[in-house]
N, C-alpha and C positions, 0 to 999 in steps of 0.2 A: 320410724313412720314415713319409708318412703312410698306407702300408700298412699299418701296423703298430699296433692298439690300444694305448692307455694301458693302461700298467702290466704289459705281455701276456709279458713278457721276464723270463728269471730269472738268465741269465745270455750277460755281453757278452765274446766273445772278438775279439781282430784286430791285426795290424799296419802302421796306417797307413801310405802312402808315403814311406820314404823320403827327405827333402827335395832334390831335386834331384841324389840321389845318382849321380855319375861313369857308372857299370855298368851301371844298372837303370832312373831317370828322368829323367835329362838334361836340362834346361830343361825341364820340366816345369810348373813354378810359375814367375811373372812378379817372384815375390818372396817373401822368409820373411814378409811378414807376408799376404801371398794363399793362403800354407800355414796360417798361424795362424788364418787366418780358415774356414777349412775345418774344421779341430779344433773351433774353437768352435762354429759350424754342427751337428758331430756332438753335442758335447758336449749342447746343446742338446733335442738329438732322443732324447740315449739319456735323458737326465734324466727322459723323459719317457714312455717305454716300460718303461723298465726297472720294477719293480715292487720295492717297499718292503723293501727290508734288501738286496738281490741288488746282485750284482757285477757290474764291469766292468772288463776286465783291455787291456792295451795291452802289445805287446809292439814296443819298442824302444829305440831310444838318441840319443844327439847325432851329429851329421855332421857331419864336414867335408867342406866344397865349394870349389874355387880356392884351396885353404888356410885358408880361416875355418873355424873352430868354431861351431856354433849349438845353443842348449841346449835340445833339445828335447826331452829329461825336464823337466827344472823345468819348460818351458813350459807342455806338457799337462797336468803336477798344478797348474798355479795355473788351468789353463781347468776344468777337469773340478773342482776344490775353489772356483772362483766360481759355476760353475753347480749349486750346489749339494750335490756329493759329496764323500763323506768319504776320505780318502788312510786307506787303511790297511796299505797293506802294498808294499814292492816286494821283487823275488826276482830277483838275478844269474845271467843264463844264458852261462854259460864254455863258448865253443867249443873245440875240439880245438887241442891247443897247434900250433904251429904254422903253423895255417889264419891268411893274412891276405890278404884279396879283393882289397882295394881299394889302402891304404895303406902301407908300407910305413915309417913314420916313425923305427923305432929305429936304422935302418940309419943314418942321419946321425949320431948317437953313435957310431958303428963306425969313422965315417970321420973323427971329430974328435974327438977325447976331453979335451973340453973341457968346464968348465960352460956352461948356457945350452945347450945342443947337442942335449937329452933333449926327446923327443916319443915318448908310447908307444902302440904299436902297439896297438887294441882288438879284441882277439876278445872282447868278449862283450857282451852288451845289458841293457835293462833290462826286466822284465815288472814293468809298475805295475799294482796292483790297488786298486779305489776304491769304495766304498760306498753305496749311496743310505739314508741312515738307521741304524736298524740290526735286526736281522734277528729274528723272534719265534720262538722253538724250539720251542714249542708245536705250529708247525704241520706239526713232524715227524707228532705225532696224531692230524692228519685225512688222510695217506696211508696206502695199502693197505699192510698188512705186507709184502709181495712186492714193491713197488715199494724201500718203506724197506731190504730184504738186500739187494737187487737192485745199490741203490745204497754197498751198503756199501764201503769203501774198504781196499782190502787195503797195512797198512804196508809189508810185503817188497819191495814195488815202488822204495819210499826207503828204506829200510834197505841195501837192495843194490846201489843206484845211484849215493849222493849223499855228497858230503864228508863222511869221517871226521873227527873233532876229537878229539885228546888233551888234557884239561883235569885241575886238579891241584885235587880236593877240600883246602881245609885243613882242613876238622874230622875227618875219617879219616885223613889222611896219602896218600892213596892218588890213583896218575891213573887215567883215568872215558874211554874212549871215545864220542862222541857223535858224531850226527848232523847237520849245518848243513842244514836242511832250505830255507834260504831263498838257496842255492847250488845251480843244477843243472847239470850237467855234460851235454849234450846237443851231438851230431853235427846239426850244420846239414845244408842241402839243398846238396848243392855242384854247382857250376858244370858236371854231365857235359856235352858233347854230345849228344843225342839222347832228352836222359832228356823224361817227359810235359809240365815245366814250365822247360823251355830258353827264357831270354831273362826267366823273371820271377822277381822275389825272393821266394820262399815260402818261408814257414821250415817247419820239423820237424814231422811229424804229432807227437811226443811231446810237443811244448808244448800243446798247444791240448788233447791226450790227456787230461795230467794238468790243467790249470784245469778239464777239464770234469767229471773226477770228482771233484775236491774240491769244486766249487763249484754245482753241480748234481744233480739225482737223475735217474730213471730216467723217460721220458713229458716233461722240462720241455721250454721253448721258449730255444733259442740262438741270437744272435745277431752278425755278423759285418759289418759297416758298411765296410770294405772287404776283399771274400772274395778278390780277387785270383785264384787257382786253385782255391779252395775247396778249400782244406787243413782250413778250420776246419768247414765244411758234410758234410766227409767223414766226419771224424772223430766228429763228433756225432751220424749215422748207424750209425755202427757202434757207438755205445755207446747206441744207444734213444732218443735225444733229438730234437724236431722242430727244424728251424734256419730261420733266414730269413739272405739275404745281398743285400748290393747289391754290385755293379762295375760301375763306367761304359762298361769299356771292352769293346765286345763281344765284339772278339778272343779274348777268353778266355776265352767262353761255350762252347766245343770241347772248352775243358779241364776245365771245372767240370764238362759232361756227361759226361766219359768217367770221372770220378772218381767222379763218383757214379752210375756207371751207367746213364742218363738213358738210353742206346739198347740196355740189354741184356733179355733177357726174363728178369726171374726167378720163381721162385715166392710171393715176399713181397708186401705189401699198404702197402708203401712208394706214396708219393704224394709226383713230382716236378716243379712248376710254373715256366716262368721267364716272366717277365714284361718285357719291351722298352718301357723308357719311352722318350720322346723326346730324351730330354736324355743318351741316350746314347749312345757314339762309338764311332772306328778311334783304338787309340793305337798300340797295340804297335809295329806294324809302322814306323813312324814314329820310334818312341822307339829301334828294335833299328838305327836308319839311323844315326841318331846315335852312337849306340856303336859301332861299326864307323868310322866316320871319326874320333873318337879315338882307335883305338884302331891305326889307317894311323899319325898324326900322331905317335903317340909314337912307332912304329917306327921312324920315321923321323929 
C-alpha cells in the first residue's frame, strides 16, 4: 500500500478472502501458511498507514476446508497484536435463522443420535476490532462544529435492530430490558443468480455502514485492503467519507465501478480514480470454473 502516506487512514474496514472457501475461493492459496503470510504483510502496512488511536476492523471467521477447521479469528488477532495493535473488541454478526450456505454439519446428529456426532452449523461471523494506541478525544475540538454534528450517531438505529436481553436487578428487584450492542443481526448477501456481486463473497452494506458511523467522522479516510466488489468504498462514499481500496482481481473492476457510479454523469464533485498495478491479475473466472466443477461432482 505504498500509495498511501503514513498515518493518513482513520478507519480500516475489510473482509479478507475466506481461506480456500469451497464456494468462493477454492484452492486460491497453496497453504494456510501462505494465507497467514498475506495477513501478516497487510497488518504491517496497516500499522504504518493508520493514524494513532484509530481503528481496524476485520469481518471474518474460522474456516472449514475439506473437513479441517482453521482458527482464522485467533490467528488474525495474534498477528495484529504482534504488529502493535491493541485488541479492542469483538462483535458477533448473526445471520438469519436457517441460513446454511456451505456446511450442514448439524445434520450428522440428526442421523446419528449419539455423543460425538455433534457439529454446529456456523451461521455467524466475527467482527474483530483493533486499535492503534489510544484515541485523543480532544481531537473533536479541532473539528468544525458542522462535521461533529454531521457525524453524530443516531442511537435509535441500534436500539431498534439489536438483541434485547432481560436482566434481573438484585438491588431494585426488577427486570430490565437492555440492548446487546456486541451482537448484530444482519441479513447476509444472498447468493441470488443475476445480482451484481454474483460469484463474489460480498458482505452486506449494513456492516461497513455501522462501523464507519461508529469509528470515523465525516470527511475522514476509510481503507479496505481487500476491496472485493467495493462495498466498503460505496458505503464510505454515501456517508461522506473518503476511501481507498485495494483489489488484486481485475475482473472485479467493472463491479466496483458500477457500485461507485464511476461511469455515471452526476452533479457531485466526487473524484474516483483507478490505478492498475502490475501485480494485479484475473482470478474470478478461474475460481468460478472450479466451483462449478465441485458442484457437478457433488451432484453425481
